[in-house]
C-alpha positions in Angstrom: -21.9 -3.5 15.0 -20.0 -0.2 15.4 -17.3 -1.9 17.4 -17.1 -4.6 14.7 -16.4 -2.0 12.0 -13.9 -0.1 14.2 -12.0 -3.4 14.7 -12.0 -4.1 11.0 -10.8 -0.6 10.2 -7.8 -1.0 12.4 -6.8 -4.1 10.4 -4.2 -3.6 7.7 -5.6 -6.6 5.8 -9.1 -8.1 5.9 -10.0 -11.6 5.0 -13.4 -11.6 3.2 -15.4 -14.4 1.6 -17.0 -13.3 -1.7 -20.0 -15.3 -2.8 -21.9 -14.9 -6.1 -24.8 -17.1 -7.2 -24.9 -16.8 -11.0 -28.0 -15.8 -12.9 -27.7 -18.8 -15.1 -28.9 -20.9 -12.2 -26.1 -23.5 -12.8 -24.3 -22.9 -9.5 -22.4 -20.4 -7.4 -18.8 -19.3 -7.0 -17.0 -18.6 -3.7 -13.6 -17.0 -3.0 -11.6 -16.2 0.1 -9.8 -13.0 -0.5 -7.3 -11.0 1.5 -8.0 -7.3 0.9 -6.1 -4.2 2.0 -6.9 -0.6 1.3 -10.1 0.8 -0.3 -11.1 2.6 -3.5 -8.4 2.9 -6.1 -5.9 1.8 -3.4 -7.5 -1.6 -3.1 -5.2 -4.6 -3.3 -6.3 -8.2 -3.0 -4.9 -11.7 -2.9 -6.9 -14.8 -3.7 -6.5 -17.5 -1.0 -9.2 -20.1 -2.1 -11.8 -20.6 -4.8 -14.8 -22.9 -5.0 -17.3 -23.6 -7.7 -20.4 -25.5 -6.6 -23.2 -26.8 -8.9 -26.8 -26.6 -7.9 -28.8 -29.9 -7.7 -31.7 -30.2 -10.3 -34.3 -29.3 -7.7 -32.5 -26.1 -6.8 -32.0 -25.2 -10.5 -35.8 -25.7 -11.0 -36.5 -23.2 -8.2 -34.3 -20.6 -9.9 -35.9 -21.2 -13.3 -39.4 -20.9 -11.7 -38.6 -17.6 -9.9 -37.5 -15.9 -13.1 -41.2 -15.6 -14.0 -42.5 -12.4 -12.2 -45.9 -14.1 -11.9 -44.2 -16.6 -9.5 -43.1 -13.8 -7.1 -45.2 -14.9 -4.2 -43.9 -14.2 -0.7 -44.0 -17.8 0.4 -42.1 -19.1 -2.6 -39.5 -16.4 -2.4 -39.1 -17.0 1.3 -38.6 -20.8 0.7 -36.1 -20.2 -2.1 -34.1 -17.7 0.0 -33.9 -20.1 2.9 -32.9 -23.1 0.8 -30.2 -21.2 -1.2 -28.8 -19.6 1.9 -28.5 -23.0 3.7 -26.7 -24.4 0.7 -24.2 -21.5 0.7 -23.7 -21.8 4.4 -23.0 -25.5 4.2 -20.4 -24.9 1.5 -18.7 -22.1 3.5 -18.6 -24.2 6.7 -17.1 -27.1 4.9 -14.5 -24.9 3.3 -13.6 -23.3 6.7 -13.4 -26.7 8.3 -11.0 -27.9 5.6 -8.6 -25.6 3.9 -9.4 -22.0 4.7 -9.0 -22.1 8.5 -11.5 -21.3 11.3 -14.5 -18.9 11.2 -12.5 -16.5 13.4 -10.0 -16.1 10.6 -12.7 -14.6 8.3 -13.8 -11.0 8.9 -16.9 -10.9 6.7 -18.9 -12.4 3.8 -19.9 -10.3 0.8 -23.0 -11.8 -0.8 -24.3 -11.2 -4.4 -27.3 -13.4 -4.8 -29.0 -14.5 -7.9 -30.8 -11.5 -9.5 -34.4 -11.5 -10.5 -36.7 -8.6 -11.4 -39.6 -7.9 -9.1 -42.8 -6.4 -10.3 -43.9 -5.5 -6.8 -45.9 -2.3 -6.5 -45.8 -2.0 -10.3 -42.1 -1.5 -10.4 -39.5 -3.5 -12.4 -36.6 -3.5 -10.1 -33.7 -6.0 -9.4 -33.9 -8.2 -6.3 -31.1 -10.4 -5.1 -32.2 -13.8 -3.8 -30.7 -15.1 -0.6 -30.9 -14.0 3.1 -27.7 -12.3 4.4 -29.1 -12.3 8.0 -29.6 -16.0 7.9 -26.2 -16.6 6.3 -24.6 -14.7 9.1 -26.3 -16.8 11.7 -25.5 -20.1 10.0 -21.9 -19.4 9.4 -21.1 -17.2 12.5 -19.7 -14.6 10.2 -21.0 -11.0 9.7 -22.5 -10.9 6.2 -22.9 -7.9 3.9 -25.6 -8.1 1.2 -28.6 -6.4 -0.3 -26.3 -4.2 -2.4 -29.1 -3.3 -4.8 -31.7 -2.5 -2.2 -29.3 -0.5 0.0 -28.6 1.8 -2.9 -32.1 2.1 -4.0 -33.4 3.1 -0.6 -31.3 6.3 -0.4 -30.5 7.3 -4.0 -33.2 5.8 -6.2 -32.5 4.6 -9.7 -32.5 0.9 -10.5 -29.7 -0.2 -8.2 -27.6 -1.9 -10.9 -25.2 -2.5 -12.4 -22.8 -3.1 -9.5 -19.8 -4.7 -11.0 -18.7 -1.9 -13.3 -17.5 -0.1 -10.1 -15.3 -3.1 -9.4 -14.0 -3.0 -13.0 -13.1 0.6 -12.5 -11.2 -0.2 -9.3 -9.3 -3.0 -11.0 -8.5 -1.5 -14.4 -8.5 2.3 -14.2 -5.0 2.1 -12.7 -3.7 0.8 -16.1 -4.4 4.2 -17.7 -5.8 2.7 -20.9 -9.1 2.9 -22.7 -10.2 -0.6 -21.9 -13.2 -2.7 -22.6 -14.0 -5.6 -20.2 -16.2 -8.2 -22.0 -17.9 -10.7 -19.8 -19.2 -13.7 -21.8 -21.4 -15.5 -19.3 -25.0 -16.7 -19.7 -25.5 -13.3 -21.4 -22.7 -11.1 -22.8 -22.0 -7.7 -21.1 -19.3 -5.0 -21.4 -17.8 -2.3 -19.2 -15.8 0.5 -20.8 -13.2 2.1 -18.6 -11.6 5.4 -19.9 -7.9 6.0 -19.6 -8.4 9.0 -17.4 -10.4 7.0 -14.9 -13.4 9.5 -15.1 -16.3 7.6 -13.6 -18.7 9.7 -15.6 -17.3 8.3 -18.8 -17.8 4.7 -17.8 -20.2 2.8 -20.0 -21.8 -0.6 -19.1 -24.4 -2.6 -21.0 -25.5 -6.1 -22.1 -24.9 -7.0 -25.7 -27.1 -10.0 -26.1 -26.7 -13.8 -25.9 -23.6 -15.4 -24.4 -22.3 -18.8 -23.5 -25.7 -19.9 -22.2 -27.0 -20.1 -25.8 -24.1 -22.3 -26.9 -24.6 -24.6 -23.9 -28.3 -25.1 -24.7 -27.5 -25.9 -28.3 -24.8 -28.4 -27.3 -27.2 -30.1 -25.0 -29.9 -30.5 -27.6 -27.6 -31.3 -30.6 -24.9 -33.4 -29.0 -26.2 -34.3 -25.5 -23.1 -32.6 -24.1 -23.1 -29.9 -21.4 -20.9 -27.5 -23.4 -18.7 -27.1 -26.4 -15.2 -27.6 -24.9 -12.8 -25.0 -26.5 -15.4 -24.4 -29.2 -14.2 -27.5 -30.9 -17.6 -28.3 -32.6 -18.1 -24.7 -33.7 -14.6 -24.6 -35.2 -15.4 -27.6 -37.4 -18.4 -25.9 -38.9 -18.9 -23.1 -41.4 -20.9 -19.9 -41.4 -24.5 -20.3 -42.7 -25.7 -17.1 -44.2 -29.3 -18.2 -44.2 -29.2 -19.1 -40.5 -27.4 -15.8 -39.7 -30.2 -13.9 -41.3 -32.7 -15.9 -39.3 -30.8 -15.3 -36.1 -30.8 -11.5 -36.7 -34.6 -11.6 -37.1 -35.1 -13.9 -34.1 -32.9 -11.8 -31.8 -34.5 -8.5 -31.3 -32.1 -7.3 -28.7 -29.9 -5.3 -31.2 -33.0 -3.1 -31.8 -33.0 -2.1 -28.1 -30.9 0.6 -26.5 -27.6 -0.6 -25.1 -28.7 0.8 -21.7 -31.6 -1.8 -21.6 -30.7 -5.2 -20.4 -32.3 -8.0 -22.5 -34.8 -10.3 -20.8 -32.7 -13.2 -19.7 -35.1 -15.8 -20.8 -35.3 -14.2 -24.3 -32.5 -16.7 -25.1 -34.1 -19.6 -23.4 -35.9 -22.7 -24.6 -38.3 -20.9 -27.0 -35.4 -19.1 -28.7 -33.3 -22.3 -29.0 -36.1 -24.4 -30.4 -37.0 -21.8 -33.0 -33.4 -21.7 -34.1 -33.1 -25.5 -34.3 -36.4 -26.0 -36.2 -35.2 -23.6 -38.9 -31.8 -25.2 -39.1 -33.5 -28.6 -39.5 -35.8 -27.2 -42.2 -32.8 -26.0 -44.1 -30.8 -29.1 -43.3 -27.9 -27.1 -41.8 -25.2 -29.4 -40.3 -24.9 -29.4 -36.6 -21.3 -27.9 -36.5 -22.5 -25.1 -38.8 -25.3 -24.3 -36.3 -22.7 -24.0 -33.5 -20.3 -22.0 -35.7 -23.1 -19.6 -36.8 -24.4 -19.1 -33.2 -20.8 -18.4 -32.0 -20.3 -15.8 -34.7 -23.6 -14.2 -33.8 -22.6 -13.9 -30.2 -19.1 -12.4 -30.9 -20.4 -10.1 -33.6 -23.2 -8.7 -31.3 -20.5 -8.0 -28.7 -18.3 -6.1 -31.2 -21.2 -4.3 -33.0 -22.8 -3.1 -29.8 -19.5 -1.8 -28.4 -18.6 -0.3 -31.8 -21.8 1.7 -31.6 -21.7 2.6 -27.9 -18.1 3.3 -26.8 -15.4 5.7 -28.1 -13.3 4.4 -31.1 -10.0 4.8 -29.3 -10.0 1.4 -27.5 -6.5 0.3 -26.5 -7.3 -3.1 -25.1 -10.1 -5.7 -24.7 -10.2 -8.0 -21.7 -12.3 -11.2 -21.7 -13.8 -12.9 -18.7 -16.7 -15.2 -17.8 -17.2 -18.8 -18.7 -17.3 -18.1 -22.5 -13.7 -16.7 -22.4 -12.5 -20.3 -22.0 -14.0 -21.1 -25.4 -11.0 -21.0 -27.7 -13.1 -20.4 -30.8 -15.0 -17.5 -29.2 -11.7 -15.9 -28.2 -10.5 -16.3 -31.8 -13.7 -14.6 -33.1 -13.4 -11.7 -30.7 -9.8 -11.1 -31.8 -10.9 -11.2 -35.4 -13.7 -8.6 -34.9 -11.8 -6.3 -32.6 -8.5 -6.2 -34.5 -6.2 -4.4 -34.4 -7.1 -3.8 -30.8 -5.3 -6.5 -28.6 -7.6 -9.0 -26.9 -6.4 -10.5 -23.6 -7.9 -12.5 -20.7 -8.6 -11.2 -17.2 -6.3 -13.9 -15.8 -3.5 -11.9 -17.4 -4.2 -9.4 -14.6 -4.6 -12.0 -11.8 -8.4 -11.9 -12.1 -9.6 -15.5 -12.7 -12.2 -15.5 -15.5 -14.8 -17.5 -13.6 -14.5 -15.6 -10.3 -14.8 -11.9 -11.2 -18.2 -11.6 -9.7 -17.3 -13.4 -6.5 -14.2 -11.2 -6.1 -16.5 -8.2 -6.8 -18.8 -9.3 -3.9 -15.8 -9.3 -1.5 -14.7 -5.9 -2.7 -18.2 -4.4 -2.4 -18.3 -5.7 1.2 -14.9 -4.1 1.8 -16.1 -0.8 0.5 -19.2 -0.9 2.6 -17.2 -1.6 5.7 -15.0 1.4 5.1 -17.9 3.7 4.2 -16.9 4.1 0.5 -19.7 4.8 -2.0 -19.7 1.9 -4.5 -22.5 2.8 -6.9 -21.9 4.6 -10.2 -24.7 7.1 -10.3 -24.3 7.7 -14.0 -25.1 4.0 -14.7 -27.7 3.2 -12.1 -29.8 6.3 -12.5 -29.2 7.2 -8.8 -29.4 10.8 -7.7 -26.0 10.5 -5.8 -23.2 8.2 -4.9 -24.1 6.2 -1.8 -22.7 3.4 0.3 -24.0 0.1 -1.0 -24.7 -2.9 1.1 -26.4 -3.9 4.4 -24.3 -5.2 7.3 -25.9 -8.2 9.0 -24.1 -9.0 12.2 -24.2 -12.4 14.0 -26.8 -12.4 16.7 -27.1 -15.0 19.4 -29.9 -17.5 19.4 -31.5 -16.2 16.2 -31.1 -19.0 13.7 
């Protein structure tokens, strides 16, 4: 392994696959990235992107494992193996087709689906997937276990990881910036103009695009609200807004606390729809009101938690494709300009997969990639575990 790292360090550019399995359980994203440098000198070029949906059986596994009571060793082992084999199959198909041979790829960076483990009475993040198995199935050295590697040597909670990547990408702009990720949940990273890592803030704000998708599936039997068209046709319901504020207890929590992901699951959605039906609120008004609730929670939490001298807001995540949500964010954050991450060559849907590749690159070069001020760690440490390819160990 030492020789492997030495060989990579001698390369001016490294070709790394970044793989992120989203916490929504819908699918995973994969990028092939050419990376040079490290730290604030990191530069990257995207060569290929892939978005792969999970089959219903795989999605059911991921829903099941969200429940800490299901964290039985045999079940976790089974899910880890199945997910890893799906990822490996996709990677091998990609390399056989457009991305070139395995020999052209230097490493894989793996950010698996995150669940919380109550093992030993703790409430810590665990990333699903097996980086050792992925290395054997693809023939490519894999770097993963980013949470656990940091926890082992520096304590804290191991997360969040991606604000470090946001710092790498946006601190060079020398602006007070807010990166807003509207995914299954909504989350934010504040990057100060002076680049001081101790001033970085990161937190979840509440529901995201996942809530809108669930509403669309139940109200219209459609997977999502394309461009927010249904919501844009509706009007704000003051009564439903008040009920949403009562139903959603996340605003009462500290911004440092991440909401329980399933807080905005089936129970939340059914309660909201039952009340809307009781008050005979039209379906477009339900979508409009829920969209406003999401964007308002983003603005209000950030307004209360970051300095008031914002110079720019950057949107990413699946929800950033929703034209109506973008319009609402611009309305709430005005006069601060609101842009999209693609304006900075960072595709909205692939921030996390690119982050996986960058975290792998930092690990290879021995650069600490945890923000101790956010994770609760006692010090900055190298994140990630390098899993080399071993013969006859599949």
